[in-house]
C-alpha positions in Angstrom: 1.8 9.2 10.0 0.1 10.2 6.8 -0.1 13.6 4.7 -2.6 15.7 2.9 -1.2 17.3 -0.3 -2.0 18.5 -4.1 0.0 16.3 -6.4 0.4 17.1 -10.3 -0.5 14.5 -12.7 2.4 13.9 -15.2 0.6 11.3 -17.2 -2.2 9.3 -16.9 -2.2 6.4 -20.0 -4.1 3.1 -20.1 -1.8 0.0 -20.5 -4.1 -3.1 -20.4 -7.7 -3.8 -20.8 -9.7 -1.1 -18.5 -6.4 -0.5 -16.6 -4.4 2.5 -16.4 -1.2 3.6 -15.0 -0.6 7.5 -13.5 2.2 9.2 -12.3 2.0 12.1 -9.7 4.3 14.5 -8.7 4.6 15.9 -5.0 5.5 15.0 -1.9 6.4 11.4 -1.1 8.4 11.3 2.4 5.3 9.7 4.1 5.6 6.5 2.0 7.5 4.5 3.9 7.2 1.0 3.0 5.8 -1.3 -0.2 2.0 -2.2 0.3 1.1 1.3 1.6 -1.6 3.3 -0.3 -3.1 6.8 -1.1 -6.3 8.0 -0.9 -7.3 10.4 -3.6 -10.3 12.9 -3.3 -12.3 13.2 -6.8 -15.0 16.1 -7.5 -18.3 15.2 -6.7 -17.7 12.2 -4.8 -18.2 12.0 -1.0 -15.3 9.4 -0.3 -12.3 9.2 -1.4 -10.8 6.4 -3.8 -7.7 4.1 -2.1 -5.4 3.6 -4.5 -2.0 0.8 -3.7 1.4 2.8 -4.3 3.2 0.8 -7.3 6.2 2.8 -7.2 7.6 5.8 -6.1 11.1 8.2 -5.8 11.6 11.5 -4.4 9.3 13.6 -6.2 6.6 11.3 -8.3 4.3 8.4 -7.2 2.8 5.8 -9.6 -0.3 4.0 -9.3 -2.3 1.7 -11.4 -5.8 1.4 -11.4 -8.9 -0.4 -13.0 -11.9 1.3 -14.1 -14.8 -0.6 -12.2 -16.9 2.3 -11.5 -17.6 6.1 -11.9 -14.9 6.9 -9.9 -12.1 5.4 -11.6 -14.0 6.0 -14.8 -13.6 9.9 -13.8 -9.8 9.1 -13.0 -9.4 8.1 -16.7 -10.2 11.0 -17.9 -7.9 13.0 -16.0 -4.9 14.6 -17.8 -1.6 15.9 -17.5 -1.3 19.0 -15.5 -4.4 18.4 -13.5 -3.8 18.8 -9.5 -5.5 15.6 -7.1 -5.8 16.6 -3.4 -4.3 12.9 -2.2 -3.9 11.5 1.5 -0.3 9.8 1.4 1.4 7.3 3.7 -1.8 5.2 4.7 -1.5 1.8 6.0 1.1 -0.3 7.3 2.6 -1.9 4.2 4.8 -5.4 3.7 7.9 -6.3 6.4 10.5 -7.4 4.3 12.5 -8.7 6.9 10.9 -12.0 6.8 12.3 -13.9 3.9 15.2 -14.8 2.3 13.5 -16.9 -0.7 10.4 -14.7 -1.1 7.4 -15.8 -3.3 5.3 -12.7 -4.6 1.7 -13.6 -5.7 -0.3 -10.7 -7.3 -4.0 -11.1 -9.0 -5.1 -8.3 -11.4 -5.2 -5.0 -9.8 -3.2 -6.5 -6.9 -0.1 -6.7 -8.8 0.9 -3.0 -8.6 2.0 -3.2 -5.0 4.4 -5.9 -5.4 6.5 -4.1 -7.9 7.5 -1.5 -5.0 7.8 -4.6 -3.0 9.9 -6.2 -5.4 12.7 -3.3 -5.9 12.7 -3.1 -1.7 13.4 -7.1 -1.7 16.2 -7.0 -4.6 18.0 -4.0 -3.0 18.3 -6.3 0.4 19.8 -8.9 -1.6 17.1 -11.2 -2.6 15.6 -12.5 -6.0 11.8 -12.7 -5.7 9.6 -15.5 -8.1 6.7 -13.6 -8.8 3.6 -14.8 -9.9 0.9 -12.6 -12.0 -2.5 -13.6 -12.4 -4.8 -12.7 -15.2 -8.3 -13.8 -16.6 -6.9 -13.3 -20.2 -3.9 -11.9 -22.4 -5.4 -8.4 -22.9 -5.4 -7.8 -19.0 -1.8 -8.4 -18.4 0.4 -5.8 -17.5 4.0 -5.2 -15.8 5.5 -8.6 -16.4 8.4 -6.9 -18.5 8.5 -4.4 -15.6 9.3 -7.0 -12.9 11.5 -8.9 -15.2 13.6 -5.7 -16.1 14.4 -5.1 -12.2 15.6 -9.0 -12.1 12.7 -10.9 -11.1 11.6 -14.8 -11.8 8.1 -14.0 -13.2 5.6 -16.4 -14.1 2.2 -15.5 -15.7 -1.4 -17.1 -15.6 -4.3 -16.9 -17.2 -7.3 -18.6 -16.2 -8.4 -18.8 -20.2 -4.6 -20.1 -21.3 -4.4 -17.2 -23.7 -1.1 -16.3 -22.5 1.9 -18.4 -20.1 0.6 -20.8 -17.7 -2.9 -21.8 -17.9 -4.7 -21.7 -14.8 -4.4 -19.7 -11.5 -1.6 -18.3 -9.7 -1.6 -21.6 -7.3 -0.8 -23.6 -10.4 2.5 -21.7 -10.9 4.1 -22.2 -7.4 7.6 -22.8 -7.0 9.1 -25.8 -5.4 11.6 -23.5 -3.3 10.2 -20.4 -1.3 10.6 -19.6 2.3 8.2 -16.9 2.6 4.9 -15.2 0.5 3.3 -11.9 0.0 0.3 -11.5 -2.0 -2.1 -8.9 -3.0 -5.6 -9.8 -4.6 -8.8 -10.9 -4.7 -10.5 -13.2 -1.8 -11.0 -16.3 -3.9 -7.2 -15.9 -4.8 -6.2 -15.7 -0.9 -8.3 -18.8 -0.3 -6.4 -20.9 -2.9 -3.3 -19.8 -1.8 -4.2 -20.8 2.0 -4.7 -24.1 0.7 -1.4 -24.6 -1.1 1.2 -22.3 0.8 3.7 -24.0 3.0 5.4 -21.0 4.9 4.3 -17.9 6.4 3.1 -15.1 4.4 1.6 -11.7 4.7 -2.1 -11.1 2.7 -2.8 -7.1 1.5 -6.6 -7.0 2.0 -8.8 -4.8 -0.4 -11.5 -3.7 1.5 -14.1 -0.6 1.2 -13.2 2.2 3.1 -14.4 5.6 4.7 -11.5 7.7 6.2 -8.7 5.7 4.8 -6.9 6.3 8.6 -8.6 4.4 11.2 -11.1 7.4 12.5 -14.4 5.9 10.9 -13.6 2.3 11.9 -15.8 1.3 8.7 -13.0 -0.9 7.6 -12.5 -3.2 10.8 -12.4 -7.0 10.7 -11.8 -9.7 13.3 -8.2 -11.5 13.3 -6.9 -13.9 16.2 -5.9 -10.9 17.9 -9.1 -9.0 18.1 -10.5 -6.4 15.4 -8.3 -4.3 13.3 -8.8 -1.6 10.9 -7.6 -2.6 7.4 -6.9 0.8 6.6 -4.9 1.7 10.0 -3.5 -1.7 11.4 -3.6 -3.2 7.3 -3.9 -3.5 4.7 -1.2 -6.3 5.3 -1.8 -8.7 7.8 0.5 -12.0 8.4 -0.9 -15.6 7.8 -1.1 -16.5 11.5 -3.5 -13.8 12.7 -6.1 -14.0 9.6 -9.7 -15.4 10.5 -11.0 -17.0 7.3 
């Protein structure tokens, strides 16, 4: 179930190169699983902007977004106290019941939904290994936040300016029994070549409505067509058609 409501901006700050963190105050009851997203209405923009939920509590939602176009550029100018029209509780989210030794893999702006996922896994008695992949040092964010909640964190940079030089696949541990990931498609294809267990991929896709009505984000799976916004964004490894 999803809901449309108004949310007040409590803060909106830059945390890395072109990356911003926004905290919103409002009703969070429809966010029921890590990996779900919200859809934000912006002035003069025809389509809402889907942004994954990084964290939430009884009264606030935290999102992290990267400025990549006019919509997110406009979002970066919004100030404390402004009100946004938002759809919440969208998407299916991750199923945390599949793992005992989880591996979490995030690339760039695919990192944020893994934070709430990590918190849920830790609350369930699991200690995740978390791999955060970036191009360069000035793009890194949330390393300390993952460490502070008890994760084993590994950071990779393509140019070697911080952490392990290379890609997320260069930091895979030997011992894990399930993986969860979010990020760009090239990263997914690389993971698919080296992963030795089942897992869940959270896909990024252009969306129209965000709740399954327009069919604009449909994709083929081994079990028929699915809508990324409604049946996803999280799909299990076994059903994905590459």
